[in-house]
N, C-alpha and C positions, 0 to 999 in steps of 0.2 A: 532546368535548363532555360537560357536565357532564348527568346524567338531571334532570329537572324534581323529582322528589319530593326529592332531596337539596339542592335550592335553596329547598325551601319553597313552592314556586309551586302545588303540588297536581296533581292527574292529571287530565288532559284527558279527557273520555268519549269514545270512539270512536263514530263512527256506524256504524251497521250498515247494510248493503245492503237488508235485508228493512223497513227504515223507511218506512211508506206514507205518502203525501202525506195531512194530514188536511183540505185544502179541496180543492175540485176546480179545475182549470185555468179560469181566465178565458178566455184565447185558445187557438184551435185550431192545427194545424200549417200548415194553409192560411193563416191569418191571418199567422202569422210569416213564411211565405215570401212572401206579397204584400208587407208592410211591408219584408222585406228587399231585393225588387227594388225597390222605391221608391226604396229609400235608395241602392242602387246607381246607378241611373238619376240621381238627383240628384247624385252624387257625378261622374258623366260629364259632366253637363250637359244631359242629353236629357231630363230630367222635365217635362212642361209642365202647367200648371193647365188645368182643364176649361173653364172659364166664357170666360176672356179668351186662352189661350193662351201665356201668359207664361211664361218660364223659372221653374222652382221653385228657391231657393236655401235656403229654410229647412229645417232639420232637422225641426221639429214639422210643417211642413206636408207634407212628404213622407211622416210616419207616417199622418197623418190621411189622405192620399190613398190609401194602402196597405190601411189598415183599411176606408175606404168601398168601395174595390173588393172586399174581402174579404166585407163586408155583402151586397154586391150577388150575389156568388157564393153566397151563403148559409153561409159559414163561420161557426164558433163564435166570436162578437164581442160582448162585450157592447154593450147598447143605448147611443145617445149620451146624455150628461146632460141631464136634463130642460129646463134653461134655453136649451141649445144649439137643442132642437127647438123650444121655445117661440118663439123668435127667427126661426126659419127660417120657422115658420107665420105669425107677423106679418109677415114680409118680403113674403110674397106676396099 
């Protein structure tokens, strides 16, 4: 295999392990675990929605269920978008 500098493609910058994240993480470990568990249950066919008890088949709905469970436990999860909160408030 010909080295990159001989092909005129330029040298690639190597990433160092000491490079720190510039922005903080949005989601915590617990949130990730909850979403992973919800996705696993969805694939098995055992994930049910809270209100009606119907089987959840949507990937997006499974993620939403996992994040809402994480929120209830107090995990690091961003707040819901403002439009969603207002719609829920107006529904009640």
